[in-house]
C-alpha positions in Angstrom: -76.1 43.4 26.5 -72.5 43.9 27.7 -69.5 46.0 26.7 -65.8 46.1 27.2 -63.7 48.8 28.6 -59.9 48.9 27.8 -59.1 52.4 29.2 -60.5 55.0 31.6 -63.8 56.1 30.0 -63.1 59.7 31.0 -60.1 59.6 28.7 -60.2 60.0 24.9 -60.0 56.3 23.7 -58.1 55.4 20.5 -60.4 54.0 17.8 -59.0 50.6 18.1 -60.0 50.5 21.8 -63.5 52.1 21.7 -66.2 50.6 23.9 -68.5 48.4 21.7 -71.7 47.1 23.1 -72.4 43.4 22.2 -75.8 41.9 22.0 -76.7 38.9 24.2 -77.2 36.4 21.3 -77.7 32.9 22.8 -78.0 33.7 26.5 -74.8 31.8 27.3 -71.8 33.7 25.9 -70.8 36.2 23.2 -67.7 36.8 21.2 -66.1 40.2 20.3 -63.2 41.1 18.2 -60.9 44.1 18.8 -58.9 44.9 15.7 -55.8 46.9 15.0 -54.0 46.1 18.2 -50.2 46.3 18.4 -48.1 43.1 18.3 -46.5 41.9 21.5 -48.3 44.4 23.7 -50.2 44.1 27.0 -53.8 45.4 27.1 -56.0 45.6 30.2 -59.7 44.9 29.7 -62.8 45.1 31.8 -66.5 44.0 31.2 -69.8 45.3 32.5 -73.4 44.4 31.9 -75.8 47.0 30.3 -79.4 46.3 31.2 -82.5 47.0 29.2 -83.5 50.0 31.4 -80.1 51.5 30.7 -78.6 50.8 34.0 -75.1 49.3 34.0 -73.3 47.0 36.5 -69.9 47.5 38.1 -66.9 47.0 36.0 -65.5 43.4 36.3 -62.0 42.8 37.6 -59.1 43.7 35.1 -58.2 41.0 32.6 -54.7 41.2 30.9 -54.5 40.4 27.3 -51.1 40.0 25.6 -51.1 40.1 21.9 -48.9 37.7 19.9 -45.5 38.8 18.8 -44.8 39.1 15.1 -42.7 36.2 13.8 -39.2 36.9 12.6 -39.4 37.4 8.8 -37.5 35.5 6.2 -34.3 37.0 4.8 -34.7 38.5 1.4 -34.2 36.3 -1.7 -34.1 36.8 -5.5 -31.3 39.3 -5.2 -28.9 40.3 -8.0 -25.6 42.2 -7.4 -23.0 42.0 -10.1 -19.3 41.4 -9.2 -18.1 44.7 -10.8 -19.5 48.2 -11.3 -18.5 51.7 -12.4 -19.2 54.6 -9.9 -22.3 52.7 -8.6 -23.3 49.5 -6.9 -26.3 48.0 -8.8 -28.8 46.0 -6.6 -32.0 44.3 -7.8 -34.7 42.7 -5.7 -36.9 40.6 -8.0 -39.5 39.6 -5.2 -40.5 41.8 -2.3 -40.8 39.7 0.9 -44.3 39.0 2.2 -45.5 41.0 5.2 -42.4 43.3 5.0 -42.4 47.0 5.5 -39.2 47.6 3.8 -35.9 46.0 2.8 -32.7 47.8 3.9 -29.5 47.5 1.8 -26.3 47.4 4.0 -22.9 48.3 2.3 -19.5 47.7 3.9 -16.4 49.3 2.7 -15.1 52.5 1.2 -17.0 55.6 2.4 -19.5 53.3 4.1 -16.9 52.2 6.6 -17.8 49.1 8.7 -21.4 49.1 7.4 -24.4 51.4 7.1 -27.8 51.5 5.3 -27.0 52.7 1.9 -30.5 52.6 0.5 -33.9 50.8 1.0 -36.4 48.9 -1.1 -40.1 49.5 -0.5 -41.1 47.3 -3.3 -39.4 45.0 -5.8 -37.2 46.8 -8.2 -33.6 48.1 -9.0 -31.5 50.7 -7.4 -28.1 52.3 -7.9 -25.9 53.2 -4.9 -23.1 55.7 -5.5 -19.7 54.4 -4.5 -16.0 55.3 -5.0 -13.6 53.0 -6.5 -13.0 49.9 -4.2 -14.3 46.7 -3.1 -17.7 46.4 -1.2 -19.9 43.8 0.5 -23.6 44.0 0.2 -26.3 42.4 2.4 -30.1 42.9 2.4 -32.4 42.7 5.6 -36.2 42.4 5.8 -37.9 44.8 8.2 -41.6 44.1 9.4 -44.1 46.8 10.3 -43.3 46.5 13.9 -39.5 46.8 13.1 -38.8 43.1 13.6 -35.7 42.3 11.5 -34.6 39.2 9.6 -31.2 37.6 9.4 -28.9 38.9 6.7 -29.3 37.7 3.2 -26.5 36.2 1.1 -23.4 38.5 1.1 -22.5 39.9 -2.4 -19.0 41.2 -3.2 -18.5 43.9 -5.9 -15.5 45.8 -7.2 -16.3 49.4 -8.2 -14.1 51.5 -10.5 -14.3 55.3 -11.0 -16.6 56.8 -13.6 -14.7 57.3 -16.9 -13.9 60.8 -17.7 -15.1 62.2 -14.3 -12.5 64.5 -12.6 -12.4 64.7 -8.8 -11.7 68.3 -7.6 -10.8 69.5 -4.1 -14.0 70.3 -2.0 -15.1 73.9 -1.9 -16.9 75.5 1.1 -20.8 74.8 1.3 -23.2 77.5 2.5 -27.0 78.0 2.6 -27.7 76.3 5.9 -30.7 76.9 8.2 -31.9 75.4 11.5 -35.3 74.7 13.3 -35.8 73.7 16.9 -37.9 70.6 17.1 -38.8 68.1 19.9 -35.7 66.7 21.4 -33.6 67.8 18.5 -32.6 70.3 15.8 -33.6 70.1 12.2 -30.8 71.2 9.8 -31.5 72.0 6.1 -28.8 72.7 3.4 -29.9 74.5 0.3 -27.3 72.7 -1.8 -25.2 75.7 -2.5 -21.5 76.7 -2.2 -19.6 79.9 -1.3 -17.3 79.7 -4.5 -19.3 77.6 -7.1 -19.5 73.8 -7.2 -16.9 71.2 -7.6 -16.9 67.9 -9.3 -16.5 64.5 -7.5 -18.9 65.4 -4.7 -19.3 62.8 -2.0 -20.9 64.4 1.0 -21.3 67.2 3.5 -20.1 66.5 7.0 -22.1 68.1 9.7 -20.6 69.0 13.2 -22.3 70.4 16.4 -20.5 72.2 19.1 -20.7 74.6 21.9 -18.2 77.1 20.4 -18.8 79.5 17.5 -15.2 79.2 16.3 -15.1 75.4 15.8 -12.2 75.0 18.2 -10.7 71.5 18.4 -12.4 69.6 21.2 -15.6 71.6 21.2 -17.5 69.7 18.6 -18.3 66.3 17.1 -19.7 65.0 13.9 -23.5 64.5 14.1 -24.6 63.8 10.5 -24.0 63.6 6.7 -25.8 65.4 3.9 -25.5 63.3 0.6 -27.5 65.4 -2.0 -25.4 67.5 -4.2 -26.9 70.9 -5.5 -30.3 69.8 -4.1 -32.0 70.7 -0.8 -31.1 68.3 2.0 -32.6 68.0 5.7 -31.4 65.9 8.5 -32.4 65.8 12.2 -29.6 66.2 14.9 -30.7 64.4 18.1 -29.7 65.2 21.7 -26.1 64.5 22.3 -22.9 65.7 24.0 -23.2 69.2 22.4 -27.0 69.2 21.7 -28.3 70.1 25.2 -31.5 71.7 26.4 -31.3 75.4 27.2 -27.5 75.8 25.8 -26.4 77.3 22.5 -25.7 74.8 19.7 -23.3 75.9 16.9 -23.3 74.0 13.6 -20.2 73.5 11.4 -19.9 71.9 8.0 -17.3 70.6 5.6 -17.5 69.2 2.0 -16.0 65.8 1.2 -15.1 64.5 -2.3 -15.1 61.0 -3.7 -11.4 60.6 -2.9 -12.2 61.1 0.7 -10.6 64.6 0.9 -12.4 66.8 3.6 -12.6 70.4 2.8 -12.0 73.2 5.4 -14.5 73.1 8.2 -16.9 76.2 8.0 -17.6 77.4 11.5 -21.0 78.4 12.7 -22.8 78.0 9.4 -26.0 77.9 11.5 -26.8 78.0 15.3 -29.6 77.5 17.8 -29.0 79.6 20.9 -31.8 78.0 23.0 -30.8 74.5 22.2 -33.2 71.7 21.2 -36.9 72.2 21.4 -38.9 70.9 24.4 -42.5 69.4 24.2 -45.2 71.9 23.9 -49.0 71.4 24.4 -49.3 70.5 20.7 -46.7 67.8 21.2 -48.4 66.1 24.1 -52.1 66.6 23.4 -54.2 63.4 23.7 -53.3 61.0 21.0 -50.0 62.8 20.1 -47.9 60.3 22.1 -48.8 56.7 21.3 -47.4 53.4 22.7 -45.3 52.7 19.6 -43.5 56.0 20.2 -43.0 55.3 24.0 -41.6 51.9 23.1 -38.8 53.6 21.3 -37.6 55.1 24.6 -38.7 58.6 23.6 -39.4 59.1 27.3 -37.3 57.8 30.1 -38.0 57.5 33.8 -35.1 59.8 34.7 -36.6 62.5 32.5 -40.3 62.0 33.3 -42.2 64.4 35.6 -45.9 64.1 35.9 -48.8 65.2 37.9 -51.6 62.5 38.1 -50.5 59.0 36.9 -53.4 56.6 36.0 -52.6 53.0 35.3 -55.1 50.5 34.1 -53.3 47.5 35.6 -50.4 48.1 38.0 -47.4 50.3 38.7 -44.0 48.6 39.5 -40.7 50.1 40.7 -38.1 47.4 40.2 -38.2 44.0 38.6 -40.3 40.9 39.3 -39.2 38.5 41.9 -36.6 40.9 43.2 -36.5 44.2 45.3 -39.5 46.3 44.2 -42.6 48.3 45.0 -45.9 47.4 43.5 -49.3 49.3 43.4 -52.4 47.8 42.0 -56.2 48.2 42.3 -56.9 44.5 41.8 -55.0 41.2 41.5 -52.9 41.3 38.3 -51.0 38.0 38.0 -48.6 38.0 40.9 -49.3 41.6 41.6 -51.6 42.1 44.8 -54.2 44.8 45.2 -52.9 47.6 47.3 -49.4 48.6 48.2 -46.7 45.9 48.5 -42.9 46.3 49.0 -40.5 43.4 48.6 -36.8 43.0 49.5 -34.1 41.6 47.2 -35.1 38.0 48.4 -38.7 38.4 47.0 -40.1 38.6 50.6 -42.8 41.0 51.6 -41.7 43.6 54.1 -44.6 46.0 53.8 -48.2 45.2 52.9 -51.1 47.6 52.8 -54.1 45.8 51.1 -57.2 47.6 49.9 -59.2 45.9 52.6 -57.3 47.9 55.2 -54.5 47.1 57.7 -50.8 47.3 57.5 -48.1 44.7 58.0 -44.4 45.6 58.4 -41.7 43.0 58.7 -38.6 44.3 60.4 -38.0 47.3 62.6 -38.8 51.0 61.9 -38.9 54.5 63.3 -42.0 56.7 63.5 -41.9 60.3 64.6 -45.0 62.2 65.5 -48.4 61.1 66.9 -50.0 57.9 65.8 -53.7 57.3 66.0 -55.9 54.4 65.0 -59.0 55.4 62.9 -61.5 54.3 65.5 -59.6 55.8 68.4 -58.8 52.4 70.1 -55.1 52.9 69.6 -52.8 55.9 69.8 -49.3 56.8 70.5 -49.0 60.5 71.6 -45.8 62.1 72.8 -44.5 58.6 73.8 -47.7 57.5 75.6 -49.3 54.4 74.3 -53.1 53.9 74.6 -55.0 50.7 73.4 -58.4 49.3 74.2 -57.6 45.9 72.7 -54.6 43.9 71.2 -51.5 42.0 72.1 -48.1 42.8 73.4 -46.0 39.6 73.4 -48.2 37.0 75.3 -50.1 39.9 77.1 -53.6 40.7 76.0 -55.2 44.2 76.1 -58.9 43.5 76.8 -61.4 46.3 77.6 -58.9 48.4 79.3 -57.4 45.4 81.2 -53.9 44.0 80.8 -54.0 40.2 81.0 -51.9 37.2 80.3 -54.5 35.5 77.9 -57.8 36.3 76.2 -60.0 34.2 78.6 -62.8 36.1 80.5 -60.8 35.6 83.6 -57.1 35.1 82.6 -54.4 33.7 84.8 -52.9 37.1 85.5 -54.9 40.3 85.2 -54.1 44.0 86.0 -57.3 45.9 85.9 -57.0 49.7 86.8 -60.7 50.3 87.0 -63.1 47.3 86.9 -65.9 49.3 88.7 -64.6 52.8 88.1 -62.9 53.3 91.6 -61.6 50.0 92.5 -58.4 48.9 90.8 -57.4 45.3 91.3 -54.8 42.6 90.6 -56.1 39.1 90.0 -54.2 35.7 89.7 -56.1 32.6 88.8 -55.0 28.9 88.5 -57.9 28.2 86.2 -60.1 30.4 84.0 -63.8 30.7 84.8 -66.9 32.9 84.6 -67.6 33.1 88.4 -65.7 33.9 91.5 -65.8 30.3 92.8 -62.5 29.1 91.4 -59.2 29.4 93.0 -58.1 33.0 93.0 -55.8 35.4 94.6 -57.2 39.0 94.4 -56.0 42.3 95.6 -58.1 45.5 95.6 -58.8 48.7 97.5 -62.2 47.5 98.8 -61.9 44.0 99.9 -58.2 44.0 100.7 -56.4 40.8 100.0 -58.3 37.5 99.4 -57.1 33.9 98.7 -59.3 31.0 97.7 -62.9 31.1 96.5 -63.6 34.8 96.4 -67.0 34.6 98.1 -65.6 32.1 100.7 -61.9 32.7 101.0 -59.5 30.7 103.0 -57.5 33.7 104.0 -58.2 37.5 103.9 -56.6 40.7 105.1 -59.2 43.5 105.2 -58.3 47.2 104.5 -58.5 47.9 108.2 -55.8 45.2 108.9 -58.0 42.5 110.1 -56.6 39.1 109.2 -58.7 35.9 108.9 -57.5 32.4 108.1 -59.2 28.9 108.2 -55.8 27.4 109.4 -52.2 28.5 109.9 -48.8 27.2 110.8 -46.5 29.8 112.4 -42.9 28.9 113.2 -42.0 32.1 114.6 -43.5 34.5 117.3 -46.9 36.2 117.3 -46.5 39.6 118.9 -49.3 42.0 119.6 -49.1 45.5 121.0 -51.4 48.2 122.1 -52.3 50.5 125.1 -56.1 50.8 124.8 -58.4 48.2 126.0 -58.1 44.9 124.0 -55.9 46.8 121.4 -53.2 44.4 120.1 -55.2 41.4 121.3 -55.0 38.0 119.5 -58.7 36.7 119.4 -59.5 33.0 118.6 -63.3 32.6 118.1 -64.5 28.9 117.9 -61.0 27.5 117.3 -58.2 26.1 119.5 -54.3 26.2 119.9 -52.9 22.9 119.0 -49.2 22.1 119.7 -47.0 19.0 119.8 -43.7 20.3 121.2 -44.7 22.9 123.8 -46.5 26.2 123.9 -44.7 29.4 124.6 -46.6 32.7 124.8 -44.6 35.9 125.3 -47.2 38.4 126.6 -48.4 39.7 129.9 -52.0 38.5 129.1 -53.5 36.0 126.8 -57.3 36.5 126.9 -60.1 34.3 125.4 -63.4 36.1 125.7 -66.9 35.6 124.3 -66.8 39.2 123.2 -64.5 42.1 123.6 -65.4 44.5 126.3 -67.3 41.9 128.4 -66.8 43.3 131.9 -67.8 39.9 133.4 -64.8 38.2 131.7 -67.2 35.3 131.0 -65.5 32.7 128.9 -62.0 33.9 128.9 -58.5 32.6 129.6 -56.0 35.0 131.1 -52.3 34.1 131.6 -50.5 36.6 133.8 -46.8 37.2 133.9 -46.8 35.7 137.5 -47.5 32.3 136.4 -51.2 32.4 137.3 -54.0 31.5 134.9 -57.6 32.6 135.2 -60.3 30.5 133.7 -63.5 32.4 133.5 -67.1 31.2 133.1 -70.5 33.0 133.1 -71.5 35.3 136.0 -69.0 36.6 138.4 -67.4 33.4 139.5 -63.9 32.8 138.4 -61.4 30.0 139.0 -57.7 30.5 139.6 -55.0 28.0 138.8 -51.9 28.9 140.8 -48.7 27.0 140.3 -45.7 26.5 142.6 -42.6 24.4 142.6 -44.4 21.1 143.5 -48.1 21.7 143.6 -51.0 23.0 141.6 -53.5 25.1 143.6 -57.1 25.2 142.6 -59.3 28.0 144.0 -62.9 29.1 143.3 -63.9 32.7 144.1 -67.1 34.5 143.8 -65.7 37.8 142.4 -63.1 38.9 139.9 -59.5 38.1 140.5 -57.5 40.2 143.0 -60.3 40.6 145.7 -58.3 38.7 148.4 -60.2 35.4 148.3 -57.8 33.5 146.0 -55.6 32.5 149.0 -58.4 30.2 150.1 -57.1 27.2 148.3 -55.8 23.7 148.8 -53.1 21.7 147.1 -54.9 19.5 144.6 -51.8 17.4 144.1 -48.7 17.5 146.2 -45.5 16.1 144.6 -43.6 15.7 147.9 -46.5 13.8 149.5 -47.3 11.9 146.2 -51.1 12.3 146.9 -54.2 14.1 145.8 -55.7 16.4 148.4 -59.2 17.7 148.8 -59.5 21.4 148.2 -61.0 23.8 150.6 -64.5 25.1 149.9 -65.5 28.6 149.5 -69.0 27.3 149.6 -69.3 25.3 152.9 -72.3 23.4 151.7 -70.8 22.0 148.5 -68.1 19.3 148.8 -65.4 18.3 146.5 -64.3 14.8 147.3 -60.8 13.5 147.4 -59.6 11.2 144.7 -58.4 7.7 145.6 -56.4 5.5 143.4 -56.9 1.7 143.4 -54.3 -0.9 143.0 -55.0 -1.2 139.3 -54.9 2.6 138.8 -58.7 3.0 139.0 -59.9 6.2 140.6 -62.5 6.4 143.5 -64.3 9.2 145.2 -62.7 9.6 148.7 -63.7 11.8 151.7 -65.1 15.3 151.5 -64.0 18.1 153.9 -66.6 20.6 155.1 -66.4 23.5 157.4 -68.9 26.0 158.7 -70.5 27.8 161.7 -72.6 24.9 163.0 -72.1 23.8 166.5 -74.1 20.5 166.7 -74.2 17.5 164.7 -78.0 17.9 164.2 -77.4 21.3 162.6 -74.6 19.9 160.5 -76.7 17.0 159.2 -79.6 19.5 158.5 -77.4 21.8 156.5 -75.4 19.2 154.6 -78.4 16.9 153.9 -77.5 14.5 151.0 -74.3 16.3 150.4 -72.5 14.4 153.1 -71.5 10.7 153.2 -70.1 8.3 155.7 -66.5 9.2 156.5 -66.7 12.8 155.4 -65.2 15.3 157.8 -66.7 18.6 158.9 -64.8 21.4 160.6 -66.6 23.8 162.8 -65.7 27.5 162.8 -67.5 28.3 166.1 
């Protein structure tokens, strides 16, 4: 079981659009017939299922149904109009056109001027149309029930003479007029009476409307004609230049005879001080205004004021394929569901679909605070907050500002990755770990370059700098007054140079650990040109340079204890020879170095000295340390 809905079910539905349930006949389809629809009209229809338990489904999407237009009727035929007449124009219609509502008779000439409807056929027959003496043209036109008109019939020409024996008197002044306010107009009725008796040769009563009770020239215009003589006549005067809502309307009248003489205009024969009537509740109750009336432009947009407006298909301001605004609850032809605004080039400049979201093409201005429904985006007092989105090629991702949507983008500004540690990250490649090439700066680790867990270069927050290798073209300057402050420490590395080494500092110290009082494993370069090479224990070695020699001395204690003068020239430039050094330890000998003819080196003599006075004592003390040719100097 299903049914069809063509209007909002909460409204009163016209009988031709009532919902009618249809039985499920063959399980595949069913056919319904909706009768009494208007021609050339658009109807919106929806379908829903009705189940056996009385439950109903949702309404289907809206389907638009456009009824066929009525065909243009044929022009009337079987017409007879004689070529002459006396006082009247006889017209006979032998056959009434099929599917016609009426047949209008147009007369041109005489009092009918350039043409007007003089009479109407509602069935086949013969009519007499009053006419003054003169020549007239007559045409008939078919009108359908929906006011579709045919082309004109054959044109008939007739010459009319006056009625024999009838005298045409000057018009006398009419009276007996009354008015009634009606919707959008004034109804005027004439009782068919005159102030001073009747006159012969009556043609019509001209009706005028104006804004002056005295019928002053320029304050009125003709608004109608009464054609019945000595009988009650009624016409409707519509809105016009002088028939205006809320303003007094004064009616003037003048009689006209068959010779075309217009009598004296009678001023203010009737009036309506409040102007035309406006719509009342009775005029606009449900069913009072139907589509056929609206199609006659009874209501115009400029004069329409409404509260709630319900449309079964869509609402459009503008014309299709041009500048327009469209609102629809579902797709209706080219009309999209939601709100859509088009420019004059038929391009969308604003789109708000029913599924949510807003798309705007072009610039705009927004005043006030702007919030997203879930709180992820807001603009408050000029401050922009967003948890996600894009600004140009930049991505907002979970509070970060990044140059791409990767987990680790190429450039990333993160104000709070751990809550208290803001950071800046640059990557050459995206990755999910800290092992890739990265440059990172934060307030905990300082500055790191390379793989984050094993960086090639770091600067810690305390200023400590670590590098796997470095090339420095300028100076390295350290400063400080406390012990080891401002010291350059090289642990496990070396200083390599190819074009000379220049160190501008009073001391350059290599130590196994800072604060080692034994100076074990250090290199100290003093400003006097002396270098101290330290080793374990309290033994130190002094290298002292002069203009033409390099002195080499071993001491038991730290530098500066007075023993460093006990040295010997290891190499003397003037003598061009190696020389044996003096020994601080008299029982340990350092032999001289002898160069052979081919440049080979041999051990030479050793020089010993000590307090031994006999050769036996010397041999006993030296033991295997002495060799043939060595020299011993006694000190006693």
